[in-house]
Backbone bond lengths (Angstrom), bond angles and torsions (degrees), N, CA, C in turn:
res aa  C-N    CA-C-N  psi(-1)  N-CA   C-N-CA  omega(-1)  CA-C   N-CA-C  phi
1 M - - - 1.466 - - 1.513 110.18 -
2 S 1.246 117.97 -38.48 1.449 121.75 -179.88 1.489 112.30 -66.60
3 I 1.329 116.61 -37.34 1.486 118.97 178.58 1.485 110.51 -64.86
4 N 1.312 116.32 -46.02 1.462 118.83 -179.40 1.513 111.23 -62.65
5 Q 1.316 112.04 -38.03 1.456 114.47 178.83 1.525 111.35 -65.35
6 E 1.297 119.98 -34.26 1.453 121.97 178.64 1.503 110.75 -70.12
7 I 1.316 116.48 -36.98 1.481 118.96 -179.37 1.504 110.73 -68.37
8 K 1.260 117.05 -42.48 1.488 120.40 -176.20 1.513 111.30 -58.81
9 P 1.386 117.88 -44.96 1.449 115.63 178.42 1.510 112.81 -59.93
10 E 1.323 117.68 -36.97 1.465 119.25 178.16 1.507 110.95 -65.23
11 Q 1.311 116.99 -41.90 1.478 119.49 179.21 1.500 110.29 -63.95
12 S 1.345 113.96 -40.95 1.460 115.82 -179.54 1.517 110.24 -66.06
13 T 1.334 114.86 -35.16 1.461 117.41 178.05 1.509 111.37 -65.07
14 L 1.332 119.08 -41.54 1.454 122.97 177.72 1.522 111.17 -64.51
15 A 1.320 113.80 -40.26 1.475 117.79 179.79 1.502 110.45 -64.09
16 E 1.353 115.39 -40.61 1.454 118.02 179.24 1.525 110.83 -64.73
17 Q 1.350 115.84 -39.87 1.460 117.74 178.58 1.529 111.39 -63.68
18 N 1.304 116.23 -43.46 1.481 119.27 179.79 1.518 111.16 -62.55
19 S 1.346 114.15 -40.59 1.470 116.87 -179.73 1.521 110.75 -66.50
20 E 1.356 116.11 -37.97 1.447 118.66 177.60 1.517 111.86 -64.38
21 E 1.350 115.44 -39.36 1.469 118.04 178.26 1.518 111.05 -65.21
22 A 1.372 114.72 -39.81 1.465 118.25 179.05 1.501 111.54 -63.40
23 V 1.363 113.92 -42.54 1.458 117.55 178.09 1.516 111.04 -64.67
24 A 1.314 113.53 -38.74 1.462 117.29 179.60 1.511 111.15 -64.55
25 N 1.312 115.72 -40.28 1.468 118.99 178.92 1.521 112.39 -66.64
26 S 1.365 115.18 -35.21 1.483 117.61 -178.95 1.503 113.18 -89.58
27 H 1.306 120.36 6.54 1.469 123.28 179.85 1.507 110.98 -70.11
28 P 1.312 117.77 142.22 1.485 121.02 -178.92 1.503 113.73 -55.18
29 N 1.308 117.18 -30.58 1.455 118.51 -179.53 1.482 111.44 -61.89
30 N 1.307 115.18 -36.57 1.466 117.67 177.02 1.525 110.96 -63.53
31 T 1.353 118.82 -40.00 1.484 122.00 -179.68 1.516 111.16 -65.47
32 I 1.325 112.11 -39.57 1.454 116.48 -179.03 1.506 111.00 -66.37
33 S 1.327 114.72 -40.07 1.451 117.39 179.83 1.496 111.58 -64.81
34 A 1.363 115.27 -37.15 1.472 118.54 178.44 1.516 110.75 -67.28
35 T 1.324 111.52 -40.79 1.471 115.41 179.16 1.518 110.85 -64.92
36 E 1.333 113.31 -39.01 1.451 117.34 -179.32 1.506 111.14 -63.99
37 T 1.279 117.01 -32.20 1.458 118.52 178.02 1.506 111.49 -70.16
38 V 1.366 117.84 -28.31 1.478 120.39 -178.88 1.523 111.78 -87.88
39 E 1.340 115.39 -31.11 1.462 120.39 -172.15 1.531 114.39 -56.02
40 P 1.300 122.53 -40.18 1.457 120.42 -178.38 1.507 113.62 -54.29
41 H 1.332 120.37 -43.26 1.469 122.48 178.26 1.508 110.96 -65.06
42 H 1.368 115.55 -39.89 1.459 119.11 -177.93 1.520 110.81 -66.40
43 H 1.320 117.27 -40.23 1.470 120.09 179.51 1.509 111.56 -66.74
44 V 1.273 117.70 -37.43 1.468 120.54 179.36 1.512 111.00 -61.70
45 A 1.351 117.89 -46.74 1.472 122.13 179.75 1.515 110.97 -62.87
46 T 1.349 114.93 -41.25 1.472 118.54 -178.52 1.521 110.79 -64.93
47 N 1.308 118.70 -41.59 1.471 121.71 179.28 1.525 112.20 -64.15
48 E 1.307 115.48 -40.00 1.472 118.44 178.48 1.519 110.83 -63.54
49 T 1.349 116.46 -41.87 1.480 120.32 179.39 1.510 110.85 -62.49
50 L 1.341 116.16 -43.98 1.465 119.98 179.98 1.532 111.27 -63.36
51 N 1.315 114.69 -41.70 1.472 117.83 179.06 1.523 111.69 -62.32
52 A 1.353 115.65 -41.36 1.466 119.79 178.78 1.513 111.30 -63.31
53 K 1.360 117.17 -41.91 1.465 120.75 179.84 1.524 110.63 -65.57
54 Q 1.343 115.30 -42.40 1.465 118.30 179.43 1.533 111.87 -63.27
55 E 1.324 115.21 -41.23 1.467 118.24 178.16 1.531 111.41 -63.54
56 A 1.369 116.00 -42.03 1.467 119.92 178.64 1.513 110.96 -62.59
57 A 1.361 116.67 -42.09 1.465 120.49 178.82 1.520 110.84 -63.04
58 V 1.347 115.92 -42.23 1.471 119.12 178.51 1.516 111.32 -63.21
59 D 1.373 116.12 -42.93 1.470 119.25 178.32 1.519 110.91 -61.78
60 A 1.373 115.84 -42.94 1.465 118.98 179.24 1.514 111.02 -62.21
61 T 1.353 114.51 -40.98 1.470 118.42 178.35 1.523 111.24 -62.83
62 L 1.328 115.76 -41.40 1.455 119.93 178.11 1.518 111.09 -64.07
63 E 1.386 115.55 -42.36 1.458 119.21 -179.51 1.514 110.62 -64.23
64 I 1.328 118.60 -38.37 1.463 121.06 -179.11 1.510 111.09 -72.27
65 S 1.271 117.46 -39.76 1.456 120.27 -174.77 1.524 113.00 -82.63
66 T 1.314 117.07 -18.43 1.474 119.00 -176.64 1.525 112.94 -61.87
67 P 1.404 122.76 -47.40 1.464 121.20 177.69 1.506 113.20 -59.38
68 A 1.327 117.24 -41.13 1.463 119.74 179.40 1.511 110.84 -62.90
69 E 1.331 113.84 -43.40 1.457 116.95 178.79 1.523 111.28 -64.02
70 M 1.369 115.04 -39.18 1.463 117.95 178.40 1.522 111.02 -64.62
71 A 1.360 117.08 -42.41 1.464 120.25 178.81 1.512 110.55 -62.88
72 S 1.310 115.94 -42.12 1.456 119.14 178.16 1.519 111.36 -62.15
73 T 1.326 114.49 -40.66 1.474 118.75 178.98 1.527 111.09 -63.94
74 E 1.356 116.59 -43.30 1.457 120.33 178.94 1.519 110.81 -63.77
75 L 1.354 116.80 -40.88 1.454 120.04 178.64 1.521 111.11 -62.36
76 N 1.313 115.02 -42.64 1.461 118.48 178.28 1.527 111.34 -62.48
77 E 1.350 114.88 -40.69 1.466 118.28 179.09 1.523 110.80 -65.27
78 T 1.377 116.50 -40.15 1.469 119.89 179.62 1.510 111.15 -63.91
79 V 1.329 115.55 -45.57 1.466 119.09 178.98 1.514 110.76 -61.27
80 T 1.335 114.49 -41.50 1.465 118.42 178.74 1.521 111.38 -62.76
81 A 1.364 115.31 -41.78 1.472 119.22 178.84 1.518 110.72 -64.46
82 E 1.367 116.60 -41.75 1.455 119.08 179.32 1.523 110.85 -63.97
83 V 1.296 115.23 -40.62 1.464 117.95 178.36 1.517 110.30 -63.00
84 E 1.323 115.62 -38.50 1.460 118.78 179.91 1.518 111.74 -70.29
85 V 1.420 118.29 -35.71 1.459 121.74 -176.61 1.522 111.70 -79.18
86 T 1.308 120.12 -25.99 1.461 122.65 -177.33 1.520 110.44 -52.92
87 P 1.389 116.40 120.49 1.466 118.60 -176.69 1.524 111.34 -72.99
88 S 1.293 114.41 162.98 1.451 120.60 179.05 1.523 110.06 -84.23
89 V 1.318 115.94 174.43 1.465 121.23 -179.17 1.527 110.54 -65.32
90 E 1.299 117.68 -38.75 1.462 120.94 179.31 1.519 111.16 -63.63
91 E 1.329 115.05 -41.70 1.474 118.61 179.05 1.525 109.91 -64.98
92 L 1.322 117.48 -41.38 1.459 120.42 177.99 1.525 111.29 -62.23
93 K 1.312 117.36 -41.69 1.464 120.56 177.07 1.523 110.99 -62.02
94 H 1.318 115.87 -41.63 1.474 119.80 179.13 1.528 110.70 -64.07
95 Q 1.336 117.08 -43.65 1.472 120.63 178.58 1.529 110.45 -63.59
96 L 1.327 116.75 -42.01 1.466 119.93 178.52 1.520 111.11 -61.79
97 A 1.321 117.13 -40.36 1.470 120.13 178.62 1.522 111.07 -63.85
98 E 1.328 117.60 -40.63 1.463 120.50 179.14 1.525 111.13 -65.56
99 V 1.338 116.53 -44.45 1.469 119.88 179.90 1.525 110.52 -63.70
100 T 1.331 117.00 -40.88 1.464 120.54 178.66 1.527 110.84 -62.84
101 K 1.315 116.94 -39.96 1.472 120.62 178.86 1.524 110.78 -64.87
102 K 1.326 115.76 -42.73 1.465 118.92 178.90 1.526 111.04 -63.96
103 S 1.329 116.60 -42.52 1.471 119.27 -179.80 1.528 111.03 -63.25
104 E 1.316 117.99 -39.09 1.463 120.64 176.91 1.521 111.25 -64.60
105 T 1.329 116.26 -38.56 1.471 119.62 177.95 1.521 111.06 -64.26
106 Y 1.345 116.21 -45.44 1.468 120.03 178.88 1.521 110.96 -63.03
107 W 1.318 117.62 -39.64 1.457 121.07 -179.87 1.529 110.86 -65.54
108 N 1.332 116.96 -42.18 1.453 120.21 178.06 1.530 111.40 -64.49
109 N 1.335 115.62 -39.52 1.474 118.56 177.31 1.523 111.09 -64.11
110 L 1.334 115.94 -39.12 1.463 119.32 178.24 1.521 111.26 -63.95
111 L 1.327 116.90 -44.23 1.458 120.06 178.39 1.523 111.18 -62.78
112 R 1.340 116.92 -40.67 1.461 120.44 179.01 1.532 111.07 -64.50
113 S 1.330 116.10 -42.51 1.470 119.41 178.70 1.523 111.09 -64.34
114 Q 1.330 116.42 -40.88 1.458 119.33 178.22 1.519 111.22 -63.43
115 A 1.324 117.03 -40.98 1.461 120.25 178.53 1.531 111.16 -64.43
116 E 1.331 116.68 -41.56 1.467 119.72 178.34 1.533 110.91 -64.29
117 Y 1.343 116.56 -39.41 1.471 119.36 178.44 1.524 110.68 -64.82
118 D 1.342 117.15 -42.15 1.466 120.03 178.28 1.525 111.01 -62.70
119 N 1.324 116.59 -42.28 1.467 119.59 178.71 1.530 111.36 -64.19
120 L 1.338 116.19 -41.22 1.461 119.59 178.35 1.523 111.38 -63.19
121 Q 1.329 116.30 -41.32 1.465 119.46 179.01 1.525 111.22 -64.42
122 K 1.318 116.24 -42.77 1.461 119.35 177.94 1.534 110.93 -63.95
123 R 1.335 116.70 -39.67 1.455 120.03 179.08 1.528 111.11 -63.89
124 M 1.345 116.36 -40.50 1.470 119.68 179.02 1.525 110.99 -64.53
125 I 1.335 116.88 -41.72 1.467 119.79 178.22 1.524 110.57 -63.05
126 R 1.340 115.72 -42.21 1.466 119.91 179.22 1.533 111.03 -64.37
127 D 1.329 116.28 -40.37 1.470 119.06 179.29 1.528 111.39 -65.91
128 L 1.331 116.36 -39.26 1.470 119.02 177.97 1.523 111.03 -64.52
129 D 1.323 116.42 -41.97 1.465 119.25 177.75 1.526 111.05 -62.50
130 N 1.325 115.71 -42.79 1.466 118.93 178.19 1.520 111.92 -64.56
131 A 1.344 115.73 -37.19 1.467 118.64 179.02 1.523 111.02 -64.99
132 R 1.348 115.67 -38.41 1.462 117.52 177.64 1.532 111.71 -70.35
133 K 1.318 116.07 -38.26 1.464 118.90 -177.67 1.520 112.21 -73.32
134 Y 1.342 115.48 -39.83 1.464 119.24 -171.47 1.531 112.34 -115.62
135 A 1.319 116.31 28.62 1.465 119.35 179.16 1.529 111.63 -64.29
136 L 1.339 117.23 -29.81 1.468 121.82 -178.39 1.521 112.49 -95.53
137 E 1.326 116.09 16.43 1.460 118.56 -176.42 1.529 111.26 -62.17
138 K 1.322 117.24 -48.39 1.464 119.80 -178.86 1.523 111.27 -66.23
139 F 1.319 115.45 -41.38 1.465 118.95 179.98 1.527 110.45 -64.14
140 A 1.335 115.44 -41.06 1.467 118.64 178.99 1.521 110.97 -64.98
141 T 1.329 116.59 -37.75 1.471 119.69 178.63 1.521 111.10 -62.58
142 E 1.337 117.13 -38.85 1.460 120.64 178.41 1.528 111.75 -68.55
143 L 1.329 116.57 -31.08 1.470 119.41 -179.60 1.527 112.76 -72.09
144 L 1.307 116.67 -20.46 1.469 119.14 -178.04 1.531 111.65 -61.91
145 A 1.321 116.68 -40.74 1.477 119.77 179.30 1.519 111.13 -63.88
146 I 1.327 117.56 -35.54 1.471 120.86 179.04 1.526 110.16 -68.06
147 K 1.332 115.25 -41.61 1.468 119.07 178.28 1.542 110.71 -62.97
148 D 1.306 117.24 -40.49 1.468 120.14 177.70 1.527 110.59 -61.63
149 S 1.348 115.95 -40.92 1.467 118.84 179.62 1.518 111.48 -65.21
150 M 1.313 117.72 -37.99 1.464 120.64 178.31 1.530 111.00 -66.93
151 E 1.325 117.03 -39.97 1.469 119.87 178.71 1.538 110.87 -64.68
152 L 1.335 117.35 -38.39 1.467 120.35 176.31 1.533 110.77 -63.45
153 G 1.317 116.64 -38.84 1.473 119.34 177.54 1.509 112.15 -64.69
154 L 1.334 117.13 -39.50 1.462 120.16 178.19 1.529 111.03 -66.09
155 D 1.323 114.81 -38.15 1.464 117.49 177.52 1.535 111.23 -66.28
156 A 1.323 116.06 -37.19 1.472 119.96 -179.43 1.522 111.95 -66.63
157 V 1.310 117.65 -29.07 1.468 120.64 -178.91 1.531 110.70 -64.41
158 T 1.302 115.82 -34.58 1.479 120.25 -177.25 1.525 113.11 -74.16
159 K 1.310 117.07 -12.54 1.458 120.54 -178.08 1.520 109.59 -89.34
160 P 1.335 116.93 137.97 1.484 119.02 -177.37 1.518 113.31 -69.25
161 E 1.304 118.20 -27.56 1.466 119.32 -178.09 1.528 113.35 -77.31
162 T 1.321 118.94 -7.15 1.461 121.75 -179.12 1.519 109.62 -75.83
163 T 1.325 115.85 126.30 1.459 120.88 179.23 1.525 110.38 -96.86
164 L 1.347 114.52 169.31 1.465 119.52 179.22 1.510 111.46 -67.12
165 D 1.324 117.43 -37.04 1.474 119.96 179.16 1.534 110.61 -65.48
166 T 1.329 115.64 -38.41 1.464 118.74 178.35 1.521 110.85 -62.73
167 M 1.330 116.52 -43.23 1.463 120.04 178.25 1.522 111.50 -63.27
168 R 1.356 115.60 -40.34 1.459 119.25 179.59 1.526 111.17 -63.99
169 E 1.279 117.36 -41.52 1.476 121.01 178.44 1.535 111.32 -64.36
170 G 1.335 114.66 -40.44 1.468 118.27 178.75 1.524 111.76 -65.02
171 L 1.327 116.88 -42.34 1.473 120.26 178.60 1.530 111.34 -65.64
172 A 1.333 116.28 -40.18 1.473 119.34 178.77 1.524 110.67 -63.21
173 L 1.336 115.43 -39.81 1.463 118.99 178.63 1.529 111.19 -65.62
174 T 1.309 116.87 -40.55 1.471 120.44 179.11 1.532 110.71 -65.82
175 A 1.339 117.73 -42.18 1.464 121.57 178.72 1.529 111.10 -62.51
176 K 1.339 116.91 -39.12 1.466 120.09 177.94 1.528 111.19 -65.73
177 M 1.332 115.83 -39.39 1.463 119.26 177.72 1.530 110.48 -61.58
178 L 1.333 116.52 -41.86 1.468 120.11 179.59 1.522 111.07 -66.28
179 T 1.320 117.20 -40.67 1.463 120.52 179.10 1.525 111.21 -63.96
180 D 1.319 116.18 -40.16 1.473 119.62 178.90 1.531 111.78 -65.47
181 V 1.315 116.30 -40.20 1.472 119.33 178.82 1.526 110.42 -65.37
182 M 1.315 116.82 -42.17 1.467 120.22 179.37 1.534 111.00 -64.19
183 A 1.313 116.03 -41.17 1.465 119.33 178.62 1.530 111.03 -66.11
184 K 1.335 115.71 -32.79 1.460 119.77 178.67 1.526 111.66 -62.18
185 F 1.321 116.36 -31.99 1.462 121.41 179.17 1.525 112.04 -103.52
186 N 1.337 115.97 24.71 1.475 123.25 174.43 1.532 112.77 60.59
187 I 1.321 115.75 32.62 1.467 120.31 171.16 1.527 106.29 -98.72
188 L 1.334 114.73 106.93 1.462 120.35 -171.98 1.526 110.80 -104.52
189 E 1.323 114.40 149.63 1.466 121.74 -179.32 1.524 110.39 -87.62
190 I 1.317 116.61 141.49 1.473 123.14 177.06 1.534 107.11 -112.49
191 N 1.330 115.03 109.16 1.464 120.95 -179.53 1.529 107.57 -131.56
192 P 1.349 118.60 89.28 1.472 122.05 -172.61 1.531 113.74 -89.92
193 Q 1.289 118.32 40.34 1.462 119.83 -179.15 1.531 109.60 -64.14
194 D 1.424 114.35 130.37 1.472 122.67 179.27 1.543 112.34 61.73
195 Q 1.281 116.58 22.98 1.464 120.51 177.05 1.517 110.02 -107.94
196 K 1.340 114.92 167.88 1.450 120.67 177.60 1.525 109.80 -71.02
197 F 1.328 115.49 135.60 1.449 119.74 -178.74 1.530 110.24 -64.69
198 D 1.342 116.44 130.63 1.471 122.74 179.23 1.524 108.06 -124.51
199 P 1.325 117.93 108.71 1.478 119.54 -176.76 1.533 114.00 -63.56
200 Q 1.348 117.72 -16.35 1.462 119.67 178.49 1.523 111.63 -71.09
201 W 1.381 116.01 -32.04 1.456 120.14 -175.89 1.536 113.10 -118.44
202 H 1.319 116.95 -11.31 1.461 120.40 -174.28 1.529 110.21 -119.57
203 E 1.292 113.97 156.33 1.471 121.36 175.41 1.539 107.86 -129.75
204 A 1.337 115.75 117.19 1.473 120.70 -178.49 1.532 109.21 -82.23
205 I 1.317 115.73 123.05 1.457 119.77 178.80 1.532 111.20 -102.18
206 A 1.351 116.01 -13.46 1.466 119.59 178.53 1.517 108.91 -162.91
207 M 1.371 115.02 157.55 1.467 122.50 175.70 1.532 106.67 -119.09
208 Q 1.321 116.45 132.46 1.461 121.62 -175.77 1.528 109.35 -130.28
209 P 1.334 118.54 121.96 1.464 120.81 177.55 1.523 110.47 -80.27
210 L 1.311 115.61 130.54 1.452 121.90 178.68 1.529 108.63 -139.52
211 P 1.329 116.51 140.76 1.466 118.23 177.52 1.533 111.06 -76.50
212 N 1.302 113.60 152.97 1.470 121.67 176.91 1.537 112.98 60.47
213 V 1.303 115.62 26.60 1.480 121.12 177.07 1.522 108.21 -127.50
214 T 1.277 115.77 132.32 1.468 120.55 -179.75 1.517 109.75 -67.41
215 A 1.322 114.03 135.17 1.462 118.62 179.84 1.526 109.83 -63.45
216 G 1.347 115.36 138.98 1.458 120.05 179.74 1.508 113.46 93.35
217 T 1.315 117.65 1.44 1.460 120.72 178.30 1.531 109.64 -84.22
218 V 1.319 115.41 140.68 1.464 120.72 178.59 1.539 107.66 -75.51
219 L 1.328 116.29 117.45 1.446 121.01 -179.30 1.525 112.42 -87.48
220 H 1.324 115.17 -38.07 1.466 118.55 -176.14 1.533 108.87 -149.56
221 V 1.356 114.69 140.03 1.472 120.65 176.54 1.518 106.89 -100.45
222 H 1.316 114.20 109.07 1.458 118.88 -179.87 1.529 111.52 -76.87
223 Q 1.305 116.50 -37.51 1.470 121.71 178.27 1.526 108.65 -148.37
224 K 1.315 115.96 128.00 1.465 119.99 -179.10 1.533 110.96 -69.60
225 G 1.301 112.65 153.78 1.461 119.25 176.65 1.526 110.82 -106.74
226 Y 1.345 115.10 169.28 1.466 120.23 -179.17 1.542 109.52 -142.85
227 Q 1.312 113.29 149.38 1.463 119.74 178.47 1.530 109.62 -136.32
228 L 1.325 115.21 145.39 1.460 122.58 176.32 1.525 107.50 -107.16
229 N 1.349 114.08 108.13 1.477 119.89 -172.06 1.523 108.30 56.29
230 D 1.339 119.29 -115.11 1.470 121.26 179.73 1.525 112.46 -104.32
231 R 1.325 116.93 9.49 1.466 120.12 -179.28 1.527 109.77 -103.08
232 L 1.328 114.58 134.82 1.466 120.13 -178.86 1.526 109.97 -79.00
233 L 1.339 115.31 123.57 1.457 120.06 174.62 1.527 111.59 -88.57
234 R 1.326 115.00 -43.35 1.470 120.68 178.25 1.513 108.74 -155.30
235 P 1.339 118.71 129.32 1.475 119.76 178.22 1.523 111.26 -73.12
236 A 1.294 114.05 154.06 1.471 119.18 177.27 1.530 108.62 -78.99
237 R 1.299 115.66 130.10 1.471 121.52 -179.60 1.530 107.85 -92.22
238 V 1.341 115.40 119.29 1.467 120.40 -168.78 1.531 110.55 -135.05
239 I 1.375 112.71 164.78 1.467 121.96 171.42 1.516 107.45 -109.44
240 V 1.344 115.85 130.96 1.458 121.65 -171.18 1.532 109.12 -113.60
241 A 1.336 114.99 142.86 1.465 120.66 178.61 1.521 109.82 -79.05
242 K 1.347 114.22 148.67 1.461 119.96 175.27 1.518 110.01 -132.88
243 V 1.332 117.43 169.48 1.457 122.52 -174.85 1.534 109.27 -76.31
244 L 1.380 117.04 139.60 1.447 121.84 177.09 1.528 110.49 -69.73
245 E 1.357 116.45 154.43 1.457 120.67 -179.73 1.525 111.52 -66.04
246 T 1.361 117.89 -36.18 1.463 120.80 -179.47 1.526 111.03 -66.04
247 E 1.311 115.95 -37.85 1.457 119.50 178.15 1.515 111.93 -66.69
248 K 1.366 115.98 -33.68 1.450 120.02 177.23 1.512 111.49 -66.30
249 S 1.376 115.42 -42.12 1.469 119.56 -179.48 1.519 111.16 -66.70
250 L 1.326 116.34 -37.84 1.435 118.36 178.22 1.546 111.80 -66.84
251 E 1.244 116.35 -38.22 1.474 119.74 177.21 1.521 110.82 -64.54
252 N 1.355 116.24 -39.53 1.460 118.62 -179.76 1.519 111.56 -67.85
253 Q 1.371 115.79 -37.64 1.460 119.52 178.41 1.527 110.55 -67.13
254 G 1.316 116.47 -37.72 1.439 120.34 -179.16 1.507 111.43 -68.59
């Protein structure tokens, strides 16, 4: 009994020691110490992450604010440039004086051009009126010589020494002068003797049957015609040949 009793106290002592060690191991101080040994690494990583995030946020803020700042800077520079470029009152007065002078010059030029145009228009109207009034001036001047020749012929008739041949020569000369003047002004004579009758330029006053003559041939010019350039002044009055009745009957029989 004594031996067992001695052993039991030793076992109980060992059990108490083991329990104390277990309690000691499970004591919060031990956990804290373990945590404290780990915490330094954890804090270092956390600080680095925070620093990286803060730097990224600052960069983002800088990136966002940079365009606005640049726009503001450009606006300030523009305003400054405009303030610097704005002319003074004296310069504005000088510019106004120059513009006013130019406008007066342009206005005077316009008035001068208008006056010249009005004068030109009046001159053209006057020239047209003169052309209508004096269009026959040259023709009338040419006719004066013919009239003088006719008056000389009339005077010669009253003289006893004037012969018929002399009068005939004078009249022929006067007629030639008139023909030359008319030709000078493109007044042409229409004399269709022995030509084909043309109703555009001729006027038939009679029809005459003749043998061995082609029908429609002008047999006689009773009155000559005249034309001015391509315009008919007076048709030639003519007698035209026609087919004989015997020739018509022979043609019908044939």
